[in-house]
All heavy atoms as a GROMACS GRO file, in nm:
protein
  599
    1MET      N    1  11.129  10.204  12.038
    1MET     CA    2  11.110  10.173  12.176
    1MET      C    3  11.230  10.097  12.230
    1MET      O    4  11.271   9.999  12.173
    1MET     CB    5  10.986  10.093  12.208
    1MET     CG    6  10.962  10.064  12.354
    1MET     SD    7  10.806   9.976  12.374
    1MET     CE    8  10.715  10.121  12.446
    2THR      N    9  11.293  10.135  12.342
    2THR     CA   10  11.409  10.077  12.388
    2THR      C   11  11.377   9.967  12.491
    2THR      O   12  11.265   9.949  12.530
    2THR     CB   13  11.497  10.188  12.471
    2THR    OG1   14  11.423  10.226  12.583
    2THR    CG2   15  11.525  10.310  12.373
    3ASP      N   16  11.481   9.889  12.514
    3ASP     CA   17  11.468   9.780  12.618
    3ASP      C   18  11.432   9.839  12.749
    3ASP      O   19  11.357   9.776  12.824
    3ASP     CB   20  11.603   9.700  12.620
    3ASP     CG   21  11.624   9.618  12.491
    3ASP    OD1   22  11.530   9.592  12.424
    3ASP    OD2   23  11.740   9.571  12.484
    4SER      N   24  11.487   9.958  12.792
    4SER     CA   25  11.447  10.015  12.923
    4SER      C   26  11.302  10.056  12.928
    4SER      O   27  11.231  10.045  13.029
    4SER     CB   28  11.530  10.128  12.953
    4SER     OG   29  11.515  10.236  12.866
    5ASP      N   30  11.247  10.101  12.804
    5ASP     CA   31  11.107  10.125  12.798
    5ASP      C   32  11.028  10.003  12.832
    5ASP      O   33  10.921   9.998  12.909
    5ASP     CB   34  11.063  10.184  12.666
    5ASP     CG   35  11.114  10.320  12.642
    5ASP    OD1   36  11.149  10.407  12.744
    5ASP    OD2   37  11.138  10.367  12.531
    6LEU      N   38  11.061   9.898  12.762
    6LEU     CA   39  10.986   9.770  12.770
    6LEU      C   40  11.002   9.719  12.921
    6LEU      O   41  10.905   9.666  12.981
    6LEU     CB   42  11.039   9.658  12.682
    6LEU     CG   43  11.006   9.688  12.542
    6LEU    CD1   44  11.078   9.579  12.446
    6LEU    CD2   45  10.856   9.684  12.517
    7ALA      N   46  11.119   9.727  12.985
    7ALA     CA   47  11.143   9.684  13.111
    7ALA      C   48  11.061   9.764  13.212
    7ALA      O   49  11.005   9.716  13.308
    7ALA     CB   50  11.279   9.699  13.152
    8GLU      N   51  11.040   9.895  13.184
    8GLU     CA   52  10.964   9.983  13.263
    8GLU      C   53  10.815   9.945  13.263
    8GLU      O   54  10.746   9.928  13.369
    8GLU     CB   55  10.972  10.130  13.223
    8GLU     CG   56  10.883  10.221  13.301
    8GLU     CD   57  10.867  10.360  13.242
    8GLU    OE1   58  10.901  10.373  13.124
    8GLU    OE2   59  10.836  10.447  13.314
    9ILE      N   60  10.769   9.920  13.151
    9ILE     CA   61  10.623   9.873  13.128
    9ILE      C   62  10.602   9.739  13.200
    9ILE      O   63  10.491   9.725  13.253
    9ILE     CB   64  10.586   9.868  12.983
    9ILE    CG1   65  10.583  10.013  12.924
    9ILE    CG2   66  10.460   9.795  12.956
    9ILE    CD1   67  10.567  10.025  12.773
   10GLU      N   68  10.699   9.654  13.199
   10GLU     CA   69  10.680   9.533  13.264
   10GLU      C   70  10.655   9.548  13.417
   10GLU      O   71  10.606   9.457  13.476
   10GLU     CB   72  10.800   9.432  13.244
   10GLU     CG   73  10.813   9.375  13.099
   10GLU     CD   74  10.698   9.283  13.078
   10GLU    OE1   75  10.658   9.205  13.149
   10GLU    OE2   76  10.648   9.300  12.959
   11THR      N   77  10.692   9.652  13.481
   11THR     CA   78  10.670   9.679  13.614
   11THR      C   79  10.528   9.740  13.647
   11THR      O   80  10.496   9.751  13.765
   11THR     CB   81  10.773   9.769  13.682
   11THR    OG1   82  10.760   9.905  13.623
   11THR    CG2   83  10.917   9.726  13.649
   12PHE      N   84  10.460   9.786  13.544
   12PHE     CA   85  10.337   9.849  13.559
   12PHE      C   86  10.226   9.760  13.607
   12PHE      O   87  10.202   9.642  13.564
   12PHE     CB   88  10.282   9.909  13.429
   12PHE     CG   89  10.367  10.037  13.375
   12PHE    CD1   90  10.468  10.070  13.447
   12PHE    CD2   91  10.320  10.097  13.260
   12PHE    CE1   92  10.542  10.186  13.406
   12PHE    CE2   93  10.398  10.202  13.223
   12PHE     CZ   94  10.499  10.252  13.291
   13GLY      N   95  10.139   9.802  13.700
   13GLY     CA   96  10.028   9.738  13.735
   13GLY      C   97   9.922   9.762  13.622
   13GLY      O   98   9.937   9.840  13.542
   14TYR      N   99   9.804   9.692  13.644
   14TYR     CA  100   9.705   9.692  13.540
   14TYR      C  101   9.656   9.837  13.518
   14TYR      O  102   9.644   9.881  13.405
   14TYR     CB  103   9.588   9.599  13.574
   14TYR     CG  104   9.464   9.615  13.472
   14TYR    CD1  105   9.474   9.560  13.346
   14TYR    CD2  106   9.360   9.695  13.513
   14TYR    CE1  107   9.371   9.575  13.261
   14TYR    CE2  108   9.262   9.720  13.422
   14TYR     CZ  109   9.266   9.659  13.295
   14TYR     OH  110   9.156   9.673  13.209
   15GLU      N  111   9.620   9.910  13.627
   15GLU     CA  112   9.560  10.037  13.619
   15GLU      C  113   9.649  10.136  13.554
   15GLU      O  114   9.603  10.218  13.470
   15GLU     CB  115   9.515  10.083  13.761
   15GLU     CG  116   9.402  10.020  13.814
   15GLU     CD  117   9.425   9.875  13.874
   15GLU    OE1  118   9.547   9.846  13.894
   15GLU    OE2  119   9.322   9.799  13.899
   16ARG      N  120   9.777  10.137  13.587
   16ARG     CA  121   9.880  10.229  13.530
   16ARG      C  122   9.895  10.200  13.383
   16ARG      O  123   9.887  10.286  13.300
   16ARG     CB  124  10.011  10.216  13.599
   16ARG     CG  125  10.107  10.315  13.546
   16ARG     CD  126  10.234  10.329  13.614
   16ARG     NE  127  10.318  10.428  13.551
   16ARG     CZ  128  10.452  10.434  13.575
   16ARG    NH1  129  10.501  10.371  13.687
   16ARG    NH2  130  10.522  10.523  13.517
   17ALA      N  131   9.895  10.074  13.343
   17ALA     CA  132   9.913  10.042  13.204
   17ALA      C  133   9.796  10.075  13.132
   17ALA      O  134   9.807  10.134  13.012
   17ALA     CB  135   9.943   9.888  13.190
   18ARG      N  136   9.676  10.054  13.184
   18ARG     CA  137   9.553  10.094  13.117
   18ARG      C  138   9.540  10.248  13.096
   18ARG      O  139   9.504  10.291  12.992
   18ARG     CB  140   9.429  10.044  13.198
   18ARG     CG  141   9.287  10.077  13.143
   18ARG     CD  142   9.185  10.075  13.240
   18ARG     NE  143   9.210  10.178  13.342
   18ARG     CZ  144   9.183  10.169  13.464
   18ARG    NH1  145   9.122  10.061  13.521
   18ARG    NH2  146   9.216  10.258  13.553
   19ASP      N  147   9.564  10.316  13.202
   19ASP     CA  148   9.562  10.463  13.198
   19ASP      C  149   9.658  10.519  13.096
   19ASP      O  150   9.621  10.612  13.020
   19ASP     CB  151   9.591  10.533  13.337
   19ASP     CG  152   9.476  10.495  13.438
   19ASP    OD1  153   9.366  10.458  13.392
   19ASP    OD2  154   9.492  10.520  13.557
   20GLU      N  155   9.780  10.471  13.087
   20GLU     CA  156   9.881  10.513  12.985
   20GLU      C  157   9.839  10.482  12.851
   20GLU      O  158   9.853  10.562  12.752
   20GLU     CB  159  10.013  10.470  13.021
   20GLU     CG  160  10.077  10.534  13.133
   20GLU     CD  161  10.238  10.531  13.129
   20GLU    OE1  162  10.292  10.534  13.017
   20GLU    OE2  163  10.298  10.539  13.235
   21LEU      N  164   9.783  10.354  12.835
   21LEU     CA  165   9.714  10.308  12.703
   21LEU      C  166   9.608  10.411  12.656
   21LEU      O  167   9.603  10.448  12.545
   21LEU     CB  168   9.676  10.176  12.706
   21LEU     CG  169   9.620  10.116  12.579
   21LEU    CD1  170   9.724  10.112  12.475
   21LEU    CD2  171   9.571   9.969  12.606
   22ILE      N  172   9.528  10.448  12.744
   22ILE     CA  173   9.419  10.537  12.720
   22ILE      C  174   9.481  10.680  12.661
   22ILE      O  175   9.438  10.729  12.562
   22ILE     CB  176   9.324  10.561  12.838
   22ILE    CG1  177   9.251  10.443  12.856
   22ILE    CG2  178   9.248  10.695  12.814
   22ILE    CD1  179   9.167  10.450  12.990
   23ASN      N  180   9.591  10.725  12.727
   23ASN     CA  181   9.662  10.847  12.686
   23ASN      C  182   9.721  10.835  12.545
   23ASN      O  183   9.715  10.924  12.468
   23ASN     CB  184   9.748  10.896  12.785
   23ASN     CG  185   9.692  10.950  12.916
   23ASN    OD1  186   9.577  11.007  12.902
   23ASN    ND2  187   9.752  10.938  13.021
   24VAL      N  188   9.783  10.717  12.522
   24VAL     CA  189   9.843  10.695  12.391
   24VAL      C  190   9.742  10.689  12.287
   24VAL      O  191   9.761  10.756  12.175
   24VAL     CB  192   9.925  10.562  12.395
   24VAL    CG1  193   9.958  10.514  12.256
   24VAL    CG2  194  10.045  10.561  12.486
   25VAL      N  195   9.632  10.630  12.302
   25VAL     CA  196   9.520  10.636  12.210
   25VAL      C  197   9.472  10.773  12.180
   25VAL      O  198   9.451  10.809  12.066
   25VAL     CB  199   9.405  10.541  12.248
   25VAL    CG1  200   9.286  10.551  12.160
   25VAL    CG2  201   9.442  10.387  12.258
   26LYS      N  202   9.450  10.852  12.286
   26LYS     CA  203   9.406  10.993  12.259
   26LYS      C  204   9.511  11.066  12.185
   26LYS      O  205   9.470  11.145  12.088
   26LYS     CB  206   9.385  11.056  12.398
   26LYS     CG  207   9.263  11.011  12.469
   26LYS     CD  208   9.252  11.093  12.601
   26LYS     CE  209   9.133  11.031  12.680
   26LYS     NZ  210   9.133  11.088  12.815
   27MET      N  211   9.631  11.051  12.208
   27MET     CA  212   9.738  11.123  12.137
   27MET      C  213   9.744  11.085  11.997
   27MET      O  214   9.755  11.164  11.902
   27MET     CB  215   9.877  11.101  12.204
   27MET     CG  216   9.892  11.167  12.337
   27MET     SD  217  10.040  11.134  12.428
   27MET     CE  218  10.154  11.199  12.323
   28LEU      N  219   9.734  10.952  11.968
   28LEU     CA  220   9.729  10.904  11.826
   28LEU      C  221   9.610  10.951  11.756
   28LEU      O  222   9.615  10.997  11.637
   28LEU     CB  223   9.738  10.748  11.823
   28LEU     CG  224   9.873  10.695  11.861
   28LEU    CD1  225   9.861  10.546  11.873
   28LEU    CD2  226   9.982  10.730  11.771
   29GLU      N  227   9.499  10.963  11.821
   29GLU     CA  228   9.369  10.999  11.756
   29GLU      C  229   9.385  11.155  11.729
   29GLU      O  230   9.321  11.197  11.621
   29GLU     CB  231   9.252  10.986  11.841
   29GLU     CG  232   9.213  10.832  11.849
   29GLU     CD  233   9.095  10.808  11.950
   29GLU    OE1  234   9.067  10.890  12.022
   29GLU    OE2  235   9.033  10.704  11.938
   30GLN      N  236   9.457  11.238  11.814
   30GLN     CA  237   9.457  11.369  11.776
   30GLN      C  238   9.548  11.408  11.660
   30GLN      O  239   9.523  11.503  11.588
   30GLN     CB  240   9.527  11.448  11.906
   30GLN     CG  241   9.440  11.462  12.023
   30GLN     CD  242   9.505  11.518  12.136
   30GLN    OE1  243   9.627  11.544  12.139
   30GLN    NE2  244   9.430  11.530  12.246
   31GLY      N  245   9.646  11.316  11.634
   31GLY     CA  246   9.733  11.332  11.518
   31GLY      C  247   9.830  11.443  11.532
   31GLY      O  248   9.857  11.486  11.637
   32GLY      N  249   9.881  11.503  11.422
   32GLY     CA  250   9.966  11.614  11.428
   32GLY      C  251  10.116  11.573  11.459
   32GLY      O  252  10.209  11.669  11.457
   33MET      N  253  10.148  11.443  11.470
   33MET     CA  254  10.281  11.403  11.499
   33MET      C  255  10.352  11.350  11.369
   33MET      O  256  10.269  11.311  11.273
   33MET     CB  257  10.291  11.281  11.602
   33MET     CG  258  10.249  11.330  11.738
   33MET     SD  259  10.254  11.187  11.848
   33MET     CE  260  10.097  11.107  11.818
   34ASP      N  261  10.478  11.353  11.365
   34ASP     CA  262  10.541  11.302  11.244
   34ASP      C  263  10.537  11.154  11.248
   34ASP      O  264  10.500  11.091  11.352
   34ASP     CB  265  10.680  11.358  11.228
   34ASP     CG  266  10.777  11.314  11.333
   34ASP    OD1  267  10.771  11.204  11.397
   34ASP    OD2  268  10.869  11.384  11.361
   35LEU      N  269  10.577  11.095  11.136
   35LEU     CA  270  10.556  10.945  11.119
   35LEU      C  271  10.639  10.878  11.226
   35LEU      O  272  10.593  10.781  11.297
   35LEU     CB  273  10.606  10.902  10.983
   35LEU     CG  274  10.588  10.755  10.948
   35LEU    CD1  275  10.440  10.703  10.973
   35LEU    CD2  276  10.635  10.721  10.827
   36ASP      N  277  10.764  10.915  11.260
   36ASP     CA  278  10.849  10.844  11.356
   36ASP      C  279  10.799  10.850  11.499
   36ASP      O  280  10.798  10.749  11.565
   36ASP     CB  281  10.990  10.902  11.351
   36ASP     CG  282  11.070  10.862  11.224
   36ASP    OD1  283  11.035  10.757  11.163
   36ASP    OD2  284  11.160  10.934  11.186
   37ASP      N  285  10.746  10.972  11.530
   37ASP     CA  286  10.683  10.979  11.661
   37ASP      C  287  10.558  10.902  11.680
   37ASP      O  288  10.526  10.842  11.778
   37ASP     CB  289  10.660  11.123  11.695
   37ASP     CG  290  10.782  11.209  11.715
   37ASP    OD1  291  10.897  11.153  11.749
   37ASP    OD2  292  10.772  11.336  11.704
   38SER      N  293  10.480  10.901  11.572
   38SER     CA  294  10.353  10.817  11.579
   38SER      C  295  10.384  10.669  11.588
   38SER      O  296  10.313  10.600  11.666
   38SER     CB  297  10.274  10.845  11.443
   38SER     OG  298  10.231  10.971  11.439
   39LEU      N  299  10.488  10.626  11.515
   39LEU     CA  300  10.519  10.479  11.514
   39LEU      C  301  10.569  10.446  11.664
   39LEU      O  302  10.531  10.338  11.717
   39LEU     CB  303  10.624  10.453  11.413
   39LEU     CG  304  10.564  10.428  11.281
   39LEU    CD1  305  10.682  10.418  11.174
   39LEU    CD2  306  10.472  10.327  11.254
   40ALA      N  307  10.653  10.533  11.724
   40ALA     CA  308  10.714  10.503  11.853
   40ALA      C  309  10.594  10.503  11.960
   40ALA      O  310  10.589  10.424  12.041
   40ALA     CB  311  10.811  10.615  11.882
   41LEU      N  312  10.500  10.599  11.944
   41LEU     CA  313  10.385  10.596  12.036
   41LEU      C  314  10.298  10.471  12.015
   41LEU      O  315  10.255  10.417  12.106
   41LEU     CB  316  10.303  10.718  12.011
   41LEU     CG  317  10.205  10.770  12.122
   41LEU    CD1  318  10.268  10.776  12.253
   41LEU    CD2  319  10.132  10.887  12.075
   42TRP      N  320  10.278  10.436  11.884
   42TRP     CA  321  10.207  10.309  11.854
   42TRP      C  322  10.268  10.193  11.927
   42TRP      O  323  10.201  10.106  11.988
   42TRP     CB  324  10.187  10.288  11.712
   42TRP     CG  325  10.110  10.172  11.673
   42TRP    CD1  326   9.967  10.158  11.678
   42TRP    CD2  327  10.165  10.043  11.638
   42TRP    NE1  328   9.933  10.030  11.643
   42TRP    CE2  329  10.052   9.957  11.609
   42TRP    CE3  330  10.296  10.000  11.615
   42TRP    CZ2  331  10.067   9.829  11.578
   42TRP    CZ3  332  10.310   9.866  11.586
   42TRP    CH2  333  10.201   9.784  11.563
   43GLU      N  334  10.395  10.180  11.904
   43GLU     CA  335  10.472  10.074  11.970
   43GLU      C  336  10.460  10.057  12.117
   43GLU      O  337  10.444   9.964  12.183
   43GLU     CB  338  10.622  10.078  11.932
   43GLU     CG  339  10.655  10.043  11.791
   43GLU     CD  340  10.800  10.071  11.747
   43GLU    OE1  341  10.863  10.138  11.820
   43GLU    OE2  342  10.836  10.003  11.650
   44ARG      N  343  10.465  10.181  12.182
   44ARG     CA  344  10.444  10.185  12.325
   44ARG      C  345  10.293  10.140  12.363
   44ARG      O  346  10.277  10.070  12.456
   44ARG     CB  347  10.469  10.334  12.388
   44ARG     CG  348  10.451  10.338  12.532
   44ARG     CD  349  10.499  10.479  12.582
   44ARG     NE  350  10.485  10.481  12.729
   44ARG     CZ  351  10.572  10.436  12.809
   44ARG    NH1  352  10.682  10.369  12.772
   44ARG    NH2  353  10.552  10.448  12.944
   45GLY      N  354  10.206  10.182  12.276
   45GLY     CA  355  10.061  10.144  12.296
   45GLY      C  356  10.048  10.000  12.288
   45GLY      O  357   9.979   9.928  12.366
   46GLU      N  358  10.108   9.936  12.196
   46GLU     CA  359  10.110   9.781  12.183
   46GLU      C  360  10.175   9.716  12.306
   46GLU      O  361  10.123   9.624  12.358
   46GLU     CB  362  10.191   9.737  12.067
   46GLU     CG  363  10.116   9.761  11.938
   46GLU     CD  364  10.007   9.675  11.917
   46GLU    OE1  365  10.021   9.554  11.942
   46GLU    OE2  366   9.898   9.715  11.867
   47ALA      N  367  10.281   9.766  12.362
   47ALA     CA  368  10.348   9.710  12.480
   47ALA      C  369  10.259   9.732  12.604
   47ALA      O  370  10.236   9.635  12.683
   47ALA     CB  371  10.476   9.783  12.501
   48LEU      N  372  10.180   9.843  12.610
   48LEU     CA  373  10.104   9.874  12.721
   48LEU      C  374   9.978   9.766  12.713
   48LEU      O  375   9.922   9.718  12.815
   48LEU     CB  376  10.048  10.013  12.725
   48LEU     CG  377  10.158  10.119  12.760
   48LEU    CD1  378  10.115  10.255  12.728
   48LEU    CD2  379  10.183  10.101  12.916
   49ALA      N  380   9.928   9.753  12.587
   49ALA     CA  381   9.808   9.663  12.572
   49ALA      C  382   9.846   9.515  12.603
   49ALA      O  383   9.767   9.455  12.666
   49ALA     CB  384   9.765   9.674  12.433
   50ASN      N  385   9.970   9.486  12.566
   50ASN     CA  386  10.009   9.351  12.606
   50ASN      C  387  10.029   9.324  12.753
   50ASN      O  388   9.989   9.221  12.810
   50ASN     CB  389  10.152   9.311  12.541
   50ASN     CG  390  10.133   9.290  12.390
   50ASN    OD1  391  10.035   9.259  12.338
   50ASN    ND2  392  10.245   9.315  12.322
   51ARG      N  393  10.066   9.432  12.832
   51ARG     CA  394  10.084   9.429  12.974
   51ARG      C  395   9.948   9.415  13.033
   51ARG      O  396   9.936   9.336  13.124
   51ARG     CB  397  10.156   9.555  13.021
   51ARG     CG  398  10.176   9.555  13.172
   51ARG     CD  399  10.284   9.442  13.207
   51ARG     NE  400  10.300   9.449  13.356
   51ARG     CZ  401  10.316   9.330  13.430
   51ARG    NH1  402  10.327   9.212  13.361
   51ARG    NH2  403  10.334   9.336  13.542
   52CYS      N  404   9.848   9.491  12.980
   52CYS     CA  405   9.709   9.491  13.038
   52CYS      C  406   9.657   9.342  13.016
   52CYS      O  407   9.602   9.284  13.103
   52CYS     CB  408   9.613   9.581  12.958
   52CYS     SG  409   9.644   9.752  13.007
   53GLU      N  410   9.682   9.287  12.902
   53GLU     CA  411   9.634   9.147  12.863
   53GLU      C  412   9.696   9.043  12.967
   53GLU      O  413   9.644   8.954  13.011
   53GLU     CB  414   9.663   9.108  12.723
   53GLU     CG  415   9.613   8.972  12.692
   53GLU     CD  416   9.469   8.946  12.708
   53GLU    OE1  417   9.381   9.051  12.694
   53GLU    OE2  418   9.429   8.832  12.756
   54GLU      N  419   9.827   9.071  13.003
   54GLU     CA  420   9.898   8.981  13.090
   54GLU      C  421   9.822   8.985  13.223
   54GLU      O  422   9.805   8.875  13.287
   54GLU     CB  423  10.039   9.009  13.117
   54GLU     CG  424  10.128   8.982  12.990
   54GLU     CD  425  10.267   9.055  13.003
   54GLU    OE1  426  10.302   9.116  13.099
   54GLU    OE2  427  10.342   9.035  12.901
   55HIS      N  428   9.789   9.100  13.276
   55HIS     CA  429   9.722   9.109  13.400
   55HIS      C  430   9.586   9.052  13.393
   55HIS      O  431   9.541   8.976  13.492
   55HIS     CB  432   9.704   9.257  13.438
   55HIS     CG  433   9.825   9.315  13.512
   55HIS    ND1  434   9.875   9.284  13.629
   55HIS    CD2  435   9.920   9.408  13.455
   55HIS    CE1  436   9.983   9.347  13.656
   55HIS    NE2  437  10.010   9.424  13.554
   56LEU      N  438   9.511   9.069  13.295
   56LEU     CA  439   9.384   9.008  13.285
   56LEU      C  440   9.387   8.854  13.271
   56LEU      O  441   9.305   8.785  13.319
   56LEU     CB  442   9.304   9.067  13.148
   56LEU     CG  443   9.280   9.218  13.162
   56LEU    CD1  444   9.219   9.272  13.033
   56LEU    CD2  445   9.182   9.238  13.272
   57ALA      N  446   9.485   8.800  13.193
   57ALA     CA  447   9.499   8.663  13.181
   57ALA      C  448   9.536   8.599  13.328
   57ALA      O  449   9.484   8.495  13.362
   57ALA     CB  450   9.605   8.631  13.076
   58GLY      N  451   9.623   8.675  13.391
   58GLY     CA  452   9.646   8.622  13.536
   58GLY      C  453   9.526   8.624  13.627
   58GLY      O  454   9.502   8.529  13.705
   59ALA      N  455   9.441   8.738  13.603
   59ALA     CA  456   9.320   8.732  13.690
   59ALA      C  457   9.222   8.627  13.649
   59ALA      O  458   9.160   8.567  13.735
   59ALA     CB  459   9.254   8.875  13.675
   60ARG      N  460   9.212   8.599  13.518
   60ARG     CA  461   9.122   8.498  13.465
   60ARG      C  462   9.167   8.365  13.522
   60ARG      O  463   9.086   8.279  13.564
   60ARG     CB  464   9.127   8.491  13.313
   60ARG     CG  465   9.031   8.408  13.237
   60ARG     CD  466   9.044   8.425  13.094
   60ARG     NE  467   9.023   8.554  13.050
   60ARG     CZ  468   9.131   8.620  12.984
   60ARG    NH1  469   9.233   8.560  12.958
   60ARG    NH2  470   9.104   8.747  12.941
   61LYS      N  471   9.298   8.336  13.530
   61LYS     CA  472   9.350   8.204  13.576
   61LYS      C  473   9.315   8.187  13.722
   61LYS      O  474   9.270   8.085  13.767
   61LYS     CB  475   9.498   8.198  13.547
   61LYS     CG  476   9.575   8.078  13.609
   61LYS     CD  477   9.631   7.985  13.514
   61LYS     CE  478   9.711   7.883  13.577
   61LYS     NZ  479   9.630   7.781  13.654
   62ARG      N  480   9.334   8.299  13.800
   62ARG     CA  481   9.305   8.294  13.948
   62ARG      C  482   9.158   8.260  13.970
   62ARG      O  483   9.127   8.179  14.048
   62ARG     CB  484   9.338   8.431  14.011
   62ARG     CG  485   9.490   8.444  14.028
   62ARG     CD  486   9.536   8.570  14.095
   62ARG     NE  487   9.483   8.583  14.222
   62ARG     CZ  488   9.484   8.702  14.287
   62ARG    NH1  489   9.527   8.808  14.235
   62ARG    NH2  490   9.429   8.704  14.412
   63VAL      N  491   9.072   8.315  13.887
   63VAL     CA  492   8.924   8.288  13.908
   63VAL      C  493   8.898   8.145  13.869
   63VAL      O  494   8.823   8.074  13.939
   63VAL     CB  495   8.847   8.379  13.808
   63VAL    CG1  496   8.693   8.336  13.812
   63VAL    CG2  497   8.847   8.527  13.866
   64GLU      N  498   8.954   8.095  13.756
   64GLU     CA  499   8.929   7.964  13.716
   64GLU      C  500   8.981   7.859  13.824
   64GLU      O  501   8.919   7.766  13.841
   64GLU     CB  502   9.004   7.936  13.583
   64GLU     CG  503   8.931   8.006  13.464
   64GLU     CD  504   9.016   8.016  13.330
   64GLU    OE1  505   9.134   7.954  13.323
   64GLU    OE2  506   8.952   8.052  13.226
   65ASP      N  507   9.102   7.894  13.872
   65ASP     CA  508   9.163   7.804  13.976
   65ASP      C  509   9.072   7.815  14.104
   65ASP      O  510   9.052   7.688  14.159
   65ASP     CB  511   9.303   7.849  14.012
   65ASP     CG  512   9.409   7.820  13.908
   65ASP    OD1  513   9.374   7.759  13.813
   65ASP    OD2  514   9.514   7.889  13.918
   66ALA      N  515   9.019   7.915  14.141
   66ALA     CA  516   8.942   7.922  14.248
   66ALA      C  517   8.812   7.840  14.237
   66ALA      O  518   8.760   7.775  14.328
   66ALA     CB  519   8.892   8.070  14.293
   67LEU      N  520   8.741   7.852  14.107
   67LEU     CA  521   8.629   7.784  14.071
   67LEU      C  522   8.659   7.626  14.068
   67LEU      O  523   8.574   7.552  14.119
   67LEU     CB  524   8.563   7.825  13.951
   67LEU     CG  525   8.512   7.968  13.942
   67LEU    CD1  526   8.471   8.003  13.801
   67LEU    CD2  527   8.385   7.969  14.036
   68SER      N  528   8.774   7.592  14.016
   68SER     CA  529   8.804   7.449  14.021
   68SER      C  530   8.817   7.394  14.166
   68SER      O  531   8.780   7.278  14.188
   68SER     CB  532   8.945   7.433  13.948
   68SER     OG  533   8.929   7.461  13.809
   69ARG      N  534   8.889   7.472  14.244
   69ARG     CA  535   8.900   7.424  14.395
   69ARG      C  536   8.767   7.409  14.464
   69ARG      O  537   8.739   7.316  14.526
   69ARG     CB  538   8.986   7.524  14.469
   69ARG     CG  539   9.140   7.511  14.449
   69ARG     CD  540   9.221   7.593  14.544
   69ARG     NE  541   9.187   7.728  14.555
   69ARG     CZ  542   9.232   7.825  14.469
   69ARG    NH1  543   9.318   7.787  14.377
   69ARG    NH2  544   9.200   7.947  14.494
   70ARG      N  545   8.674   7.515  14.428
   70ARG     CA  546   8.536   7.502  14.489
   70ARG      C  547   8.465   7.378  14.432
   70ARG      O  548   8.406   7.303  14.509
   70ARG     CB  549   8.458   7.626  14.445
   70ARG     CG  550   8.324   7.638  14.509
   70ARG     CD  551   8.226   7.719  14.440
   70ARG     NE  552   8.206   7.667  14.306
   70ARG     CZ  553   8.140   7.733  14.212
   70ARG    NH1  554   8.104   7.863  14.224
   70ARG    NH2  555   8.122   7.684  14.089
   71ASP      N  556   8.481   7.349  14.305
   71ASP     CA  557   8.420   7.236  14.250
   71ASP      C  558   8.466   7.105  14.304
   71ASP      O  559   8.398   7.009  14.330
   71ASP     CB  560   8.422   7.231  14.094
   71ASP     CG  561   8.346   7.344  14.031
   71ASP    OD1  562   8.251   7.405  14.108
   71ASP    OD2  563   8.367   7.385  13.918
   72ALA      N  564   8.595   7.097  14.329
   72ALA     CA  565   8.661   6.984  14.386
   72ALA      C  566   8.628   6.958  14.516
   72ALA      O  567   8.624   6.846  14.562
   72ALA     CB  568   8.815   7.002  14.368
   73ASP      N  569   8.589   7.071  14.599
   73ASP     CA  570   8.553   7.055  14.736
   73ASP      C  571   8.395   7.022  14.746
   73ASP      O  572   8.337   7.031  14.849
   73ASP     CB  573   8.567   7.188  14.803
   73ASP     CG  574   8.719   7.217  14.826
   73ASP    OD1  575   8.803   7.111  14.824
   73ASP    OD2  576   8.755   7.327  14.858
   74GLY      N  577   8.331   7.002  14.634
   74GLY     CA  578   8.197   6.967  14.625
   74GLY      C  579   8.100   7.087  14.619
   74GLY      O  580   7.986   7.075  14.662
   75GLY      N  581   8.153   7.205  14.590
   75GLY     CA  582   8.080   7.322  14.583
   75GLY      C  583   8.045   7.389  14.711
   75GLY      O  584   7.974   7.478  14.718
   76GLN      N  585   8.109   7.347  14.815
   76GLN     CA  586   8.091   7.410  14.944
   76GLN      C  587   8.184   7.516  14.974
   76GLN      O  588   8.303   7.508  14.934
   76GLN     CB  589   8.109   7.302  15.057
   76GLN     CG  590   8.005   7.197  15.044
   76GLN     CD  591   8.040   7.084  15.156
   76GLN    OE1  592   8.145   7.090  15.222
   76GLN    NE2  593   7.952   6.975  15.154
   77SER      N  594   8.129   7.622  15.034
   77SER     CA  595   8.223   7.743  15.069
   77SER      C  596   8.294   7.725  15.198
   77SER      O  597   8.240   7.679  15.290
   77SER     CB  598   8.140   7.871  15.067
   77SER     OG  599   8.076   7.895  14.942
   0.00000   0.00000   0.00000
C-alpha cells in the first residue's frame, strides 16, 4: 500500500470507509488471488478499519462531551 493510498483513505467519511471495507472482506473471502494481491488487499482493509474506528471514536467523544455538558448544567435541556 502506497502513501497516496493511505492519504486517500484518510479523506474517507465513515460510510465510504465502511462500504469499501465490506467489499474488501468479500473479495478476501472469495479467494482466488495470489499471495501478494491478498496481502495488499488485507493491508487496505486494515487501513479502512482504522479509518472507521477513528470516526467512531470521534462520535463517541462528541456524545460523551454532550453528556458531560448536560450533567454540568444540572441535567436540564
